[in-house]
Backbone bond lengths (Angstrom), bond angles and torsions (degrees), N, CA, C in turn:
res aa  C-N    CA-C-N  psi(-1)  N-CA   C-N-CA  omega(-1)  CA-C   N-CA-C  phi
1 M - - - 1.391 - - 1.606 107.70 -
2 V 1.359 114.89 137.86 1.420 119.17 -178.41 1.535 105.95 -99.44
3 K 1.408 110.51 131.71 1.523 116.79 177.22 1.525 105.67 -95.20
4 Q 1.295 115.91 140.96 1.446 121.92 179.40 1.608 105.08 -108.34
5 I 1.329 111.75 132.30 1.449 119.90 174.32 1.592 108.88 -128.05
6 E 1.309 118.90 135.20 1.440 121.00 -172.72 1.529 110.53 -118.87
7 I 1.264 114.57 129.62 1.472 120.55 174.35 1.599 109.57 -106.04
8 D 1.267 114.62 135.51 1.453 120.47 174.84 1.484 112.25 -93.65
9 G 1.383 113.82 97.30 1.437 119.95 -176.57 1.531 112.99 -62.65
10 N 1.281 118.37 -23.18 1.519 119.11 178.74 1.597 110.04 -69.44
11 A 1.312 115.17 -21.35 1.494 117.98 -179.85 1.553 110.15 -85.25
12 I 1.287 116.67 0.04 1.512 118.05 177.79 1.528 110.46 -103.91
13 H 1.328 115.48 118.41 1.480 123.50 -174.51 1.496 106.94 -121.91
14 D 1.228 123.37 -15.34 1.466 127.91 -176.26 1.500 109.68 -168.15
15 I 1.337 118.32 -175.90 1.415 121.63 -179.00 1.481 113.14 -66.70
16 T 1.303 118.13 -38.39 1.436 123.71 178.63 1.525 109.85 -60.36
17 S 1.323 118.20 -48.66 1.417 120.99 -175.91 1.651 110.57 -71.29
18 F 1.308 116.28 -26.47 1.458 119.68 171.47 1.494 110.44 -53.70
19 Y 1.353 113.70 -55.13 1.466 119.26 -179.58 1.533 114.88 -66.28
20 E 1.299 118.00 -31.37 1.482 121.29 168.69 1.502 110.52 -56.67
21 Q 1.328 116.38 -47.62 1.407 120.95 -179.55 1.538 111.47 -64.74
22 I 1.328 117.39 -47.10 1.425 122.53 176.95 1.538 110.59 -54.05
23 N 1.275 112.46 -52.03 1.518 113.30 179.67 1.528 115.94 -61.54
24 R 1.329 114.95 -32.99 1.457 120.35 178.71 1.550 113.01 -67.02
25 V 1.286 113.94 -35.50 1.561 116.42 -175.53 1.542 111.72 -96.87
26 F 1.289 118.67 -33.02 1.395 121.78 -173.81 1.547 113.73 -95.53
27 M 1.342 120.04 -29.31 1.484 122.68 -174.20 1.478 114.98 -97.84
28 I 1.318 115.25 24.80 1.444 120.72 172.00 1.557 114.49 -50.07
29 G 1.277 120.10 128.86 1.427 122.46 176.71 1.521 111.31 84.50
30 E 1.258 120.41 -7.36 1.496 122.25 178.35 1.534 111.93 -95.38
31 N 1.351 117.41 148.45 1.463 116.50 -179.87 1.529 108.15 -106.76
32 W 1.316 117.02 27.63 1.427 122.19 170.89 1.511 108.37 -145.32
33 R 1.379 116.26 161.85 1.510 122.67 -173.15 1.542 106.76 -127.26
34 I 1.305 113.01 155.32 1.476 119.77 175.02 1.543 105.69 -80.72
35 G 1.306 114.39 147.11 1.401 118.82 175.80 1.516 111.29 -88.17
36 P 1.337 116.06 179.38 1.476 122.66 -175.32 1.532 110.75 -76.85
37 S 1.291 115.29 78.15 1.478 122.29 -173.27 1.560 112.11 -142.38
38 L 1.303 119.26 126.99 1.412 118.61 175.79 1.519 114.17 -64.75
39 D 1.290 116.57 -31.95 1.451 123.07 174.09 1.512 111.00 -64.79
40 A 1.327 118.20 -42.75 1.444 121.82 176.03 1.550 111.91 -64.33
41 F 1.347 115.94 -37.82 1.433 117.17 177.65 1.532 113.08 -68.81
42 D 1.315 115.71 -34.37 1.449 122.33 177.79 1.616 107.64 -65.82
43 D 1.280 118.01 -45.94 1.431 124.85 176.98 1.502 111.80 -56.52
44 L 1.299 114.10 -48.23 1.479 120.08 -178.71 1.485 112.45 -56.49
45 L 1.308 118.57 -37.15 1.451 119.74 -177.07 1.538 114.48 -75.58
46 Y 1.348 117.01 -7.06 1.449 115.95 167.07 1.444 116.79 -73.52
47 G 1.353 114.79 -13.95 1.501 121.41 173.67 1.526 115.38 84.14
48 G 1.272 114.60 -166.70 1.503 117.81 178.00 1.547 110.59 105.86
49 Y 1.360 118.70 -15.59 1.404 120.13 179.49 1.535 109.22 -154.64
50 G 1.281 117.01 170.10 1.511 121.68 -179.96 1.479 109.89 59.34
51 A 1.342 117.10 -147.57 1.487 124.80 -177.58 1.477 112.96 -59.88
52 L 1.308 119.61 -26.38 1.443 120.25 -176.81 1.497 114.74 -90.07
53 Q 1.298 118.85 -4.75 1.457 120.21 -179.80 1.510 111.65 -61.55
54 G 1.327 109.95 122.61 1.538 115.14 179.30 1.510 115.23 86.48
55 A 1.300 114.91 -10.35 1.577 120.12 -177.41 1.486 110.03 -74.71
56 Q 1.304 113.49 126.81 1.476 117.12 176.79 1.582 112.89 -88.79
57 S 1.354 113.55 -32.11 1.473 118.23 172.07 1.604 104.28 -151.85
58 V 1.343 103.99 151.56 1.520 113.69 -173.86 1.580 112.24 -132.13
59 E 1.253 115.55 136.11 1.460 120.32 168.49 1.523 107.29 -99.17
60 L 1.269 118.22 113.76 1.475 122.31 178.90 1.506 106.48 -98.79
61 I 1.322 113.19 104.56 1.451 121.43 -179.44 1.555 109.25 -90.59
62 W 1.339 116.38 113.48 1.477 122.47 -176.15 1.516 106.25 -105.18
63 H 1.401 116.13 96.11 1.476 120.58 176.89 1.522 110.13 -71.77
64 N 1.343 117.18 143.62 1.405 119.72 175.02 1.504 112.90 61.46
65 M 1.289 118.16 38.77 1.454 124.66 -175.00 1.511 114.06 -60.11
66 D 1.398 116.82 -35.97 1.418 117.96 178.40 1.574 111.05 -62.80
67 H 1.265 115.90 -36.13 1.514 115.49 175.74 1.481 113.70 -61.17
68 S 1.392 117.93 -38.71 1.416 123.61 -178.68 1.567 106.77 -71.88
69 R 1.300 119.33 -37.48 1.470 122.28 -179.93 1.475 110.48 -61.28
70 E 1.357 116.75 -39.97 1.486 123.17 179.45 1.606 106.81 -69.60
71 A 1.325 116.56 -47.98 1.452 119.18 -178.44 1.445 117.91 -61.05
72 L 1.369 116.01 -31.34 1.480 124.25 -176.27 1.599 108.51 -112.12
73 G 1.333 108.81 30.97 1.552 116.61 -179.52 1.459 113.40 -91.89
74 Y 1.308 114.71 -140.97 1.460 124.96 -168.86 1.577 111.41 -59.75
75 Q 1.350 116.66 -49.01 1.532 117.51 -178.23 1.448 112.82 -66.47
76 A 1.307 117.05 -44.61 1.576 118.00 178.95 1.500 110.41 -63.81
77 T 1.331 115.65 -41.85 1.437 118.11 -178.23 1.491 110.96 -64.91
78 R 1.322 116.32 -44.49 1.504 118.81 177.95 1.485 112.25 -57.27
79 A 1.257 116.80 -48.76 1.555 121.00 174.34 1.476 112.71 -52.54
80 Y 1.383 115.04 -49.37 1.380 121.01 179.46 1.510 112.57 -56.14
81 Y 1.317 121.29 -48.31 1.459 124.54 175.97 1.509 112.22 -62.33
82 L 1.320 115.83 -44.49 1.462 115.82 179.70 1.512 112.95 -62.23
83 E 1.321 117.25 -31.36 1.466 121.19 176.69 1.469 111.43 -67.68
84 K 1.296 116.87 -37.92 1.482 123.06 178.36 1.571 108.97 -71.55
85 L 1.310 119.93 -23.23 1.415 124.92 178.15 1.483 118.47 -91.76
86 R 1.389 116.26 -1.98 1.439 119.86 -179.68 1.484 111.10 -58.17
87 P 1.410 116.06 154.05 1.451 116.79 179.72 1.492 112.80 -61.75
88 G 1.265 120.81 139.65 1.398 128.62 -176.93 1.562 116.52 76.00
89 S 1.316 113.43 8.38 1.480 118.49 174.85 1.497 110.94 -63.93
90 P 1.340 121.33 140.89 1.444 123.10 179.42 1.560 111.26 -85.15
91 Y 1.290 118.18 -0.37 1.433 118.55 -173.84 1.535 113.08 -86.64
92 N 1.295 116.54 162.67 1.518 119.86 -179.44 1.488 112.74 -62.31
93 Q 1.293 117.14 104.19 1.472 120.59 -172.27 1.432 108.64 -66.11
94 T 1.334 120.84 -45.30 1.461 128.11 -176.30 1.587 106.22 -55.69
95 L 1.305 117.43 -54.62 1.458 123.84 -176.81 1.576 111.60 -57.66
96 F 1.363 115.24 -49.68 1.440 115.85 179.21 1.521 115.41 -70.67
97 N 1.289 116.95 -29.84 1.506 119.02 172.21 1.497 112.64 -63.80
98 E 1.406 117.51 -42.30 1.396 121.51 176.33 1.532 111.48 -63.14
99 K 1.340 114.84 -40.91 1.515 117.20 178.17 1.543 111.77 -66.98
100 L 1.323 117.43 -35.82 1.455 119.75 175.54 1.548 112.37 -67.26
101 I 1.224 116.85 -42.84 1.466 120.42 176.42 1.559 113.59 -62.37
102 A 1.260 116.89 -39.53 1.457 120.38 174.92 1.472 110.84 -66.83
103 L 1.301 119.01 -43.32 1.444 122.62 179.93 1.547 109.80 -59.84
104 E 1.340 116.08 -48.43 1.414 121.89 -175.55 1.609 110.65 -67.98
105 R 1.359 117.73 -25.48 1.397 121.18 172.82 1.488 114.55 -84.17
106 G 1.339 116.97 -1.86 1.518 119.43 174.27 1.507 111.52 88.83
107 C 1.306 120.65 10.64 1.410 121.13 -178.23 1.534 113.70 -123.13
108 G 1.353 115.16 8.43 1.442 115.87 -179.47 1.527 113.53 -101.45
109 E 1.309 113.36 163.83 1.483 119.28 178.02 1.492 110.85 -71.75
110 T 1.390 115.99 141.22 1.444 119.42 168.53 1.602 106.32 -87.52
111 Y 1.314 112.92 172.66 1.395 117.56 178.86 1.549 108.52 -63.91
112 F 1.339 117.39 -36.71 1.442 120.25 176.07 1.547 110.77 -61.38
113 D 1.264 117.59 -42.02 1.468 121.28 -175.88 1.551 109.09 -64.73
114 T 1.399 114.34 -36.88 1.486 120.24 -179.73 1.567 107.42 -69.63
115 I 1.292 117.74 -40.80 1.539 116.81 176.50 1.551 110.45 -61.17
116 L 1.374 119.79 -44.52 1.378 121.75 177.43 1.544 113.82 -57.84
117 A 1.353 115.11 -40.78 1.448 120.40 177.05 1.502 114.11 -64.54
118 I 1.336 115.03 -34.71 1.480 120.90 177.20 1.499 109.98 -65.18
119 I 1.360 116.52 -49.27 1.447 125.20 179.24 1.566 109.26 -55.23
120 A 1.304 113.15 -49.51 1.502 119.23 -179.84 1.540 113.94 -59.18
121 D 1.307 117.43 -26.45 1.489 121.85 178.27 1.556 111.92 -75.67
122 H 1.325 114.76 -1.96 1.528 116.75 177.00 1.500 110.53 -116.53
123 P 1.393 114.79 96.84 1.442 118.89 -171.66 1.516 115.57 -67.61
124 T 1.346 117.46 -8.55 1.485 118.44 174.18 1.539 112.40 -87.02
125 I 1.356 116.22 -3.20 1.453 121.55 179.05 1.487 109.97 -110.54
126 R 1.382 118.49 122.89 1.424 119.72 177.54 1.515 107.84 -110.70
127 L 1.336 118.45 119.57 1.446 121.51 -177.91 1.504 109.79 -88.28
128 I 1.366 112.62 132.14 1.403 124.11 177.14 1.482 108.89 -119.87
129 G 1.394 117.96 103.53 1.426 120.88 177.43 1.511 114.76 -89.01
130 Q 1.275 116.18 135.48 1.449 122.90 -179.63 1.519 112.01 -128.81
């Protein structure tokens, strides 16, 4: 049986609101939420809790995907990388600097692109963009 989960892309205006939307639809029945982390999002998609508990396959219907693509595009991604590069940041400075340079040259992944790649790595989840 295929489980359907729907994301409201119009509710996504930035990275923070992306995770608010993800927690709203995926963390049903849980008393905890995932934080703003791509690794946490990836882990969530393996299932075992929330909306994915017991699901063998999922249709993830992303309404207003173009709005989300814009909201999580160049500007949001650049701000995300700059935050990772701030002085004293514990993150891999070389990696995030390379990602920032690629983004600014027009050949790097946006935050939205990374989200799509993470979803694509989960064969039990079929993304349907609308």
